[in-house]
C-alpha positions as CSV (number, residue, x, y, z in Angstrom):
1,M,79.5,276.4,209.7
2,Q,83.2,277.3,209.9
3,V,85.7,274.5,209.4
4,L,89.4,274.9,209.7
5,W,90.5,272.7,206.8
6,P,94.0,271.2,206.9
7,E,96.5,272.6,204.3
8,K,96.1,269.4,202.2
9,V,92.6,267.9,202.2
10,K,92.7,264.2,201.1
11,S,89.6,262.7,199.5
12,Q,90.2,259.0,199.4
13,F,86.6,257.9,200.2
14,R,83.2,258.3,198.7
15,V,79.8,258.4,200.4
16,C,76.3,257.7,199.0
17,H,73.7,259.8,200.9
18,P,70.2,261.1,200.5
19,I,70.0,264.8,200.0
20,N,67.0,267.1,200.1
21,S,67.1,269.9,197.5
22,G,64.1,272.1,196.9
23,G,61.8,269.7,198.7
24,T,62.9,266.7,196.7
25,T,65.0,263.9,198.2
26,W,67.4,262.0,196.0
27,L,70.5,259.9,196.3
28,R,73.9,261.4,195.6
29,E,77.4,260.3,195.7
30,S,80.0,262.7,197.1
31,D,83.6,262.8,198.2
32,L,84.0,261.9,201.9
33,V,86.7,263.6,204.0
34,F,87.6,263.3,207.7
35,V,88.9,266.4,209.6
36,H,89.9,265.6,213.2
37,K,87.8,262.4,212.9
38,R,84.7,264.3,211.9
39,P,83.1,263.2,208.6
40,Y,82.1,265.7,205.8
41,A,80.4,265.1,202.5
42,V,82.0,267.5,200.0
43,L,79.5,268.6,197.3
44,S,81.9,270.9,195.5
45,W,85.5,272.0,195.6
46,S,87.2,275.3,195.2
47,H,90.4,275.2,193.3
48,T,92.9,277.7,194.7
49,D,96.6,278.4,194.3
50,R,97.1,276.4,197.5
51,G,95.3,273.4,196.1
52,D,91.7,272.0,196.3
53,V,89.6,273.1,199.3
54,P,86.0,272.0,200.0
55,E,83.6,274.8,199.0
56,K,80.1,273.3,199.7
57,F,80.0,270.6,202.3
58,C,77.8,269.0,205.0
59,E,79.0,267.6,208.3
60,L,77.7,264.1,208.7
61,N,76.5,262.4,211.9
62,R,79.2,259.7,212.5
63,K,76.6,257.3,214.0
64,L,74.6,257.3,210.7
65,L,77.7,256.7,208.6
66,K,78.1,253.0,207.7
67,H,81.1,251.2,206.3
68,D,80.6,247.5,205.6
69,R,84.2,246.4,204.9
70,P,87.4,248.1,206.1
71,S,89.0,247.7,202.7
72,D,86.1,249.4,200.9
73,L,86.5,253.0,199.9
74,F,82.7,253.5,199.8
75,Y,80.4,254.5,202.7
76,R,76.7,254.9,203.0
77,Y,74.9,257.5,205.0
78,E,71.6,256.6,206.6
79,G,70.4,260.1,207.3
80,E,69.1,262.8,205.0
81,I,71.1,266.0,204.6
82,K,69.8,269.4,203.4
83,D,71.5,270.7,200.3
84,P,73.6,273.7,201.5
85,R,73.6,275.1,197.9
86,G,70.0,276.2,198.4
């Protein structure tokens, strides 16, 4: 999936989500970023001369992303994602 990341990607939120890796599902906490109102769980970052850019990431279904309190920086994801790292 090709994503046109903005020049400065801000990660001010975190998301707890189930991830399936090698047939095993486990809970993971990742950075959560929004690009044009679309949510992405960032699993790893690439550090370039222009700054930090998401390297491995998964787009999340906005309907499955839950946020209990507007002041809270943590979200939970109620769907399982497949680990893009293999």
